[in-house]
LUMTOR-655176 format. One line per 10 residues: number of its first residue (from 1); their letters; for each residue x, y, z of C-alpha. Coordinates in pm, 1 decimal. Example, Ala and Ser with C-alpha at 12.3 -4.5 7.8 and 13.67 -1.06 7.14 Angstrom:
# LUMTOR-655176
1) as) 1230.0,-450.0,780.0; 1367.0,-106.0,714.0
//
This chain:
# LUMTOR-655176
1) mkrliplaaf) 6027.7,1215.6,-9818.7; 5881.5,1265.2,-9462.0; 5514.1,1257.6,-9637.7; 5578.1,903.7,-9743.9; 5617.3,724.1,-9385.6; 5233.7,795.8,-9281.5; 5155.3,625.8,-9640.8; 5368.0,348.2,-9610.7; 5231.4,288.9,-9256.0; 4863.7,305.2,-9358.7
11) vvlvvflgvg) 4980.7,81.3,-9683.3; 5127.9,-187.0,-9415.3; 4810.1,-156.1,-9184.1; 4548.5,-199.0,-9471.7; 4769.7,-524.4,-9611.3; 4756.1,-681.4,-9219.8; 4383.6,-596.7,-9193.4; 4324.8,-744.1,-9542.1; 4518.5,-1051.7,-9455.0; 4312.2,-1106.2,-9135.8
21) llldpskvps) 3975.8,-1075.6,-9301.1; 4066.5,-1363.0,-9524.1; 4122.2,-1591.5,-9225.5; 3858.1,-1870.1,-9112.4; 3763.6,-1782.9,-8752.6; 3707.2,-2145.0,-8715.6; 4079.7,-2259.9,-8786.3; 4208.6,-2073.4,-8525.2; 4483.3,-2271.3,-8309.7; 4378.1,-2380.0,-8003.5
31) plidkpapaf) 4682.5,-2355.2,-7736.0; 4498.4,-2659.7,-7535.8; 4551.5,-2896.8,-7839.8; 4758.2,-3186.4,-7698.8; 4761.3,-3030.3,-7334.8; 4524.6,-3198.2,-7048.8; 4189.8,-3089.7,-7036.9; 4127.1,-2818.1,-6766.5; 3937.5,-2981.7,-6449.4; 3582.1,-2911.3,-6372.1
41) alpqlhnase) 3325.2,-3035.7,-6151.0; 2964.0,-2884.5,-6231.6; 2618.0,-2925.3,-6085.7; 2445.3,-3147.6,-6399.2; 2167.3,-2960.0,-6606.6; 1875.0,-3239.4,-6526.0; 1963.2,-3269.3,-6158.8; 2155.5,-3011.6,-6013.9; 2218.4,-3200.0,-5682.5; 2450.9,-3431.0,-5898.1
51) tisnsdmrgq) 2750.7,-3337.7,-6048.1; 2974.5,-3377.1,-6354.9; 3319.2,-3377.1,-6400.7; 3571.0,-3473.6,-6661.9; 3750.1,-3719.6,-6421.4; 3441.8,-3922.3,-6489.8; 3544.6,-3973.1,-6856.1; 3874.3,-4097.4,-6770.4; 3976.0,-4383.0,-6983.4; 3751.6,-4323.7,-7278.8
61) vwlfnvwasw) 3728.2,-4083.5,-7584.2; 3473.5,-3814.4,-7554.1; 3324.3,-3531.9,-7706.4; 3278.9,-3204.3,-7520.0; 3026.1,-2978.8,-7673.3; 2951.0,-2621.6,-7533.0; 2616.8,-2506.5,-7622.4; 2324.3,-2308.5,-7485.5; 1928.9,-2250.2,-7567.1; 1992.7,-1912.3,-7699.3
71) cvscrqehpl) 2261.5,-2006.5,-7960.5; 2126.0,-1972.0,-8304.6; 2444.8,-2170.1,-8430.8; 2387.6,-2443.5,-8144.6; 2054.3,-2524.5,-8308.1; 2201.9,-2568.8,-8671.9; 2440.0,-2851.5,-8540.7; 2208.1,-3013.8,-8291.7; 2069.0,-3262.9,-8540.0; 2406.3,-3354.5,-8633.2
81) lvelarrniv) 2494.5,-3442.8,-8253.1; 2149.0,-3614.5,-8205.2; 2272.6,-3830.4,-8517.0; 2569.9,-3914.0,-8383.0; 2448.5,-3991.8,-7985.5; 2201.4,-4233.9,-8183.3; 2497.2,-4423.9,-8338.8; 2642.2,-4456.9,-8021.6; 3016.3,-4380.9,-8152.5; 3132.2,-4184.6,-7837.0
91) piiglnykde) 2979.8,-4028.6,-7532.6; 2897.6,-3655.7,-7587.0; 2907.4,-3456.3,-7280.4; 2729.2,-3082.4,-7289.5; 2873.0,-2803.1,-7117.1; 2529.4,-2551.7,-7096.5; 2690.4,-2217.5,-7099.5; 2574.6,-1924.7,-6956.8; 2220.4,-2038.5,-6984.4; 1897.3,-2063.8,-6762.3
101) rndairwlqd) 1837.1,-2409.8,-6631.7; 1469.5,-2431.4,-6761.6; 1532.4,-2289.6,-7095.6; 1825.9,-2565.2,-7166.6; 1604.8,-2865.6,-7039.4; 1305.8,-2731.1,-7256.8; 1542.9,-2682.5,-7555.1; 1692.8,-3026.0,-7502.0; 1312.9,-3185.6,-7441.8; 1192.7,-3013.9,-7791.8
111) lgnpytksgh) 1510.7,-3078.6,-8026.3; 1635.9,-3440.4,-7845.6; 1902.4,-3501.3,-7619.5; 2204.6,-3621.1,-7751.3; 2425.0,-3572.3,-7414.2; 2533.5,-3846.6,-7205.9; 2523.1,-3553.2,-6937.7; 2538.9,-3203.3,-6948.5; 2714.6,-2983.9,-6717.4; 2514.4,-2653.1,-6606.3
121) diegrvgmdy) 2795.5,-2345.6,-6656.2; 2580.5,-2040.5,-6550.9; 2864.8,-1851.9,-6488.6; 3055.9,-1963.2,-6760.4; 3389.8,-2032.2,-6560.2; 3467.1,-2385.0,-6704.8; 3402.3,-2230.6,-7077.4; 3651.0,-1985.2,-6960.9; 3909.2,-2237.0,-6855.5; 3868.9,-2390.6,-7190.8
131) gvygvpetyv) 3921.1,-2082.4,-7404.2; 3567.9,-2062.2,-7534.6; 3522.1,-1820.8,-7780.7; 3169.7,-1843.9,-7820.0; 2909.2,-2109.5,-7854.6; 2912.2,-2393.2,-8047.7; 3259.6,-2524.6,-7971.5; 3345.4,-2902.8,-7953.1; 3664.4,-3055.7,-7840.7; 3757.8,-3427.1,-7887.4
141) idqqgtirfk) 3925.9,-3567.9,-7555.0; 4119.3,-3853.1,-7540.5; 4150.6,-4143.5,-7278.0; 4405.0,-3983.1,-7078.3; 4208.4,-3651.5,-7041.4; 4392.9,-3477.3,-7303.7; 4224.0,-3233.4,-7578.3; 4320.7,-3374.5,-7914.8; 4071.8,-3140.9,-8137.8; 3854.5,-2828.2,-8078.2
151) qigpispdal) 3590.0,-2706.7,-8296.8; 3495.0,-2355.7,-8321.4; 3165.0,-2306.1,-8424.5; 2891.1,-2548.2,-8546.5; 2998.7,-2907.4,-8659.0; 2944.7,-2964.1,-9013.9; 2862.2,-3292.3,-9176.5; 3185.7,-3237.8,-9371.2; 3408.1,-3179.4,-9056.2; 3217.5,-3483.4,-8869.8
161) qneilpliek) 3311.4,-3720.0,-9152.1; 3656.0,-3596.9,-9243.1; 3851.7,-3475.3,-8906.4; 3639.8,-3577.9,-8584.0; 3502.3,-3931.0,-8640.8; 3832.5,-4048.4,-8810.8; 4033.4,-3917.6,-8500.7; 3793.9,-4046.5,-8268.7; 3843.9,-4417.9,-8451.3; 4227.8,-4343.4,-8436.1
171) lqgi) 4225.5,-4253.0,-8059.0; 3992.2,-4540.1,-7959.7; 4250.6,-4811.0,-8181.8; 3938.8,-4877.7,-8412.6
//
C-alpha cells in the first residue's frame, strides 16, 4: 500500500501538467481587467524631450500596444496595426519595450508607424506595471482609463474583427 502513494502522486502530477499543456497562453486572464490602467509618464520615442502619459488619453477609447524592434511576433501583427491606424477607428499608443531608441525608430520607418505616439520604456518599468508577459501585448482602455481587454501575443485578424473592434465600438457608443 505504501508503494502506491508515490505512484498516485505521480499520476496526479502528470494529469495537472497535461491539463496545463492544453491551455492557450494567450487566454491567461489579466488581474488588471476592469481596473484603472497603471499611471505612467515616459519620454516619447521620436522626441525624448517630450513625454507621453496615459492621462493624455483620458476621455478617449484607445489601444495600448507593447512592442519592440527585436520582437518577431510584433513584426507579424504590425501590418494589421498599420491598417487599423489607416482606418482611423481608434488611437493606437505604442509602448516601445526594452528596445534601443534608434533600432525602434528605424523599424517604424521601414515598416510604417501606426502609433499616434510611442513611449520609450527602455527599463521595462511601465511594462512591469501592466503585467507584460512578453511582447507584443495589446490593451483596450476606455474613456475613464480602465483596462477593458488584454491580448497576449500578436493580434490576429480574427481577434481584431471578433473581439477588439466590437469592444471598441461598444465603448465608443457606436
